[in-house]
N, C-alpha and C positions, 0 to 999 in steps of 0.2 A: 358191851356195846349197845345192849337192850337199854341200858340206863342212860346212856348218852343219847340214843335217839329219843327217849321220852322229855329229857330236859330240853333238847333242840325244839321238839314238838311245842313243848310248854311255851317257850321262847317264842314261836311264830304266833300260837293262840294269844299272848300277852299284848301284841301290838294291834289286834283286831279291834279294841277299844278306841284307839287314836285313829283309826284307818278312814273314818267318813269324815269327808272334808265339810266343815260348815258351810250354809247357804245364806245368803242375805235374804230376807224376808220380810215383806211389806205386811203390816197389821194396822187395823183401825184404830183410831183414839176411841177407848170404852172403858167404861166403869167395871166392866166384868174382869174380876181377877184373876180368872182362868186364862184369859186369852194373852196375856203377856207372859203366862208360865208355858203355854203352848209353843209361843214363838222362840222362849229360850231353849225350851227341850228340844225343839226342832234344830236350832242354830246349833246346839252342842251334839247333834246326831244320835239323841236318846229318842228314837223315834216310837218305840212302844210306848213309853211314858207320855210323849206328846199325844199320841193317840187316846190314851186313857182320860188325858187333861181335856182332849175337844169333847170327849162325851160329856164329862161333867160341866164343860162350859155350855154345851147345847141346853143342858138342863137349869141352867140359870135364869130365874124369872123375870129380870128386867132387859133381857135381849130386845134389841132392836134388829131391824131387817140387815142392816150391814154386817151386825156381828153374826146373825145366824148364816148370811151367804157366805162370810170368811170361814166361819167354822166349817161348812159343808163343803168347801173348797179344799180346807186343810185336811178335812177326813179323807177327801179323795185323792190327795197328795200322799198321804201318809199310808193309803190301801193300794197304790197303784201298782207297786210289786207283788205284793202276797195276794191280792184279791183285784184284780181289773175289774170285773163285774160290780163289784161294791163300789168300786172307785167310779165307776161310769155312773152308777145310780146316784151317787153323792154329787157329782158333777150336774146331773141332768137337775136335782133339786135345787142347787144354787142357781143355776141359769134359768130355771122356772120364775124364780124370785127378782133375778136381774137380769136380763138379757144381754147387757153389755159388760157383764163382770168378767175379769182376766184374772189368769192365775196370779196367785200373790207370791210366787217364787218362779225364780227362771230356771226351769227344768229342763231334763234332756229332751230330744226328740221325741221319744217314745212316750213320755208322760204330756208333751204339748199335742200329740196326736191322738192321744186318748180323750184330752179334753175337747178337740177339735170333732172327735166322733160323738161325744156327747151332745154338743152343739149341733151336729148334723141330723142325730136321730131325734132331736125335738123341731126340726126345721125351723131354727131361729135364724134372725137375721146374721150375717156373717160378721161378728166383732173380733174375729181374731186373725184377719185377713194379714194384719202385720206380721203375726207368727208365720202364717204359711207361706208369706214371702220372703222371709228370713230362712225358711227350711229350703225352698226351691233354689236359693242363691248361695246355699253353702257350697263351698267349693269341693271337688272330688278328693283332694288331700283331707278334708276333714269328714267328708262323708264316710271314706273309708276307713278312718280310724274308729271302728266301731267293734264293741266285742261280740260274742256270739249270741248274746241274749239281745242285742239292738242297742244297749247302752253304751254311752260314748268311752273309749279307750281312756285310763288314766295312765298317764306316764309320770316320770319322775322317780322317787325314792320307793324302793320296797324292800322287803325282806323275803328270803326262800329257804326252803329246806329240802336236799335232796338225799337220796341213797345212791351209792355208785359201788360197781362192781368191778373188779380188775379181770377181763376174761381174756387176756393174753396167754397163750399156751395151748397145750393139747386139752386140757378140761377147764371148766368154769368153776371158780371159787364160790363158796355159798357165804363167804363174808361180806356183809353189805356195812359201807362205812358211810356215816352221815356228814354231811356238810352243811355248815349254816352260813348264810352269806348275806350281805347286805349290798343292794345293786342300786345303779341309777341309768334311765334309759330315756332318751329322747326319740324322735320319729325313728331314725335310722342306727345312732351310735348310742352305745351304753359301756358301762362296766360294772366290775362286781368286785367286792372284798370279801373273802369267806375264810372260815376255820374249819379244817379237816379234823372231825372229832374223832381220835383214836389214842391208843398208848404213847404213839409219837405222832404227837399234833403238828398241823401243818398250816402254814398261812399261805392262802392262794390270792392271786391278783389277776385278773382278766379283762382286755378289752373287747367288744363286740360290736359287729356290724350285722344290723339286719337287713336281709337281702330283699325282703318285700314287706309291705305294710298292709297288704290288701286283705280284706276279710278279717276272719278271727284267727289267722293262722302268721305268724312271722319266723320264717326261717332265719338263721343266724350262723355266722362264723365267727371265731374268736381265736386269740392269742393271749397267750399268760404265762406265769410262772407259779410254782408253787415249792416252798420251801420247808422242811422238815427239822422239827427239835426233838431233844432228849431221845435219839435214836442210840442204837448200840453200834460200837465199833468191833474190831476185829478181836479184841479183848474181851467183848461182850460186857463194855460198861458204856453207861449212857454218856452222851455227848449233849451240850447244850444246842450247838448248830449242826445239824445233820446234812442230808442231801438236798440239792436244788435242781428242779426239773424246768425245762420249757415245756410249752403244752400247746397244742392247736387244738381247735374244737369244732364240730358241726353238728347244730341241731334244730328244733323247732319249737316255737313256744304256741301255746294254745290259751286265747283270752275267754274265759267263760263269761265273766261279768267285767264291768268296769274296774274291778280292783283284784278279782281273783284269777290267778292264770296257772296253768300247767306247763311241765316242758319236758323233753326228753333230748340226751345228745349222746355222741360219743367222743371221745377224747384219747389223742395220742400224746402221751408224755415221754420226753428223753431226758435223763439226768444227766446235767452237766457236771454235777459234783454228786458223787455218790460214796457210800460206805461199802465196805468189802461185803458185807453181808446180804446186799440188796442188789437186783438186777437192775439192769440200765433202762430197760424200756417196760411200758405200760399201756395198755389199751383199756380206758375205763368208759363202761356205758353206765348211765347215770339217769333217774327219773325223778321229778319232785313237782313241787306246789309252791306258788308264791303270792304274796298280798303286797297291792301298792298301798302304801303306809302314808306316805308323805306325797300327795299328787300334783302334778302340774297338769293340767287337763289337755287331752288331744283335741277336743272341742271346747265351745265356749259355756257348755252347762254341766251341773252338777247332778249326778242321781241323788235322789233323796232317800234310797234304801242302800 
């Protein structure tokens, strides 16, 4: 079981490379060979490499004002998540060189507010009023679709892994069964298709309805079914197709960042078709983590990190 859980964790880790959705980026026409490389790396979501190229590009001897301003802005964009103070300083340096400059990328509200803060601390003319008006006019449905860190919630396709325990009966079993799933979520409705990783593997399908979309918490209810394969029959010989259960589930999802989330739920399963060696009911408690991999955004912005 431990080996199966490790394999499932590796599967979840493998999708992180594709988890960042590329953003459209404006860049100046320039002979500086590093600037196109910065733009390409950013659009490929290779942010650490892009930041390293920014530092090389700043040192290019033929830079003009427009190149330096763009590079300082990009340094701020790339540092906004890991080092907000350093990002603020870089934005201030860019604004000191060109008071009318705007961000080269349509970032999340958190990034735009950081840029507006840099402008405010320098007491510069308000060249970002357009962005501020956009923030003020955002509808409540969009504004509430935020993760706990303030970044815009990403919806769409995801991959998650959970560990579940059957707690039905007088005692609680210590056997934890991993389940790896691919899901799709819109504002209130969604579903998942998963594999129960055990000696008698199961295939699970589930439809979900999110009871609330406010804040970082999304309570949900679901209905689904699980079909098991390679189970033992009364003669203790494996059969290709085993038990089939109907399931109802109640749980809550916690969105930590725009893409990373955790969840916990409890499910009741009633076997509609079962083998003689297995009981008819299960109560499953599970906890897990997930990653939005191919996202359709809940707001109109894309996080740069």
